[in-house]
N, C-alpha and C positions, 0 to 999 in steps of 0.2 A: 508558477510553481506552487504546489500545495503540500502541506505537511499532513500526514495521515497517522492517527493513533490506531494501532491494530488491537483487536480484542481476541481473546481465546488463547489456547495453548500452542497452536501451530501457526507461526508467522508466515511460513511459505504458503500455506493454504489461505490465510487471510489476505495476503498480497495478491494471490490469483483471483480471489473474489473481488478485490478492489479494481482489478484490470477490466472487470465488466463495466465499470463506470469511468475509469480514468486510464489514460495512456501513459506509458513510461513509468510504471511503478517500480521503485527501487528500494530495497530494504536498507535502512541506515543503521539500526540498532534493534535490539529486542523490543518488539512492540511499536516500532517507529519506522515509517516509510515516507517517501516523497513521490509525488507524481508531477510530471511535466505539463500535462494538459488534461483537463477534465471535460468530458463531452457527453 
């Protein structure tokens, strides 16, 4: 499991960008997400 700090104003957009490098990205709180597998 990985913890991701999201930058910018739009967390949903940042999470979608993170999905390009990680699987299972889930928003936890404003500016914070986790990913189950990075590949």
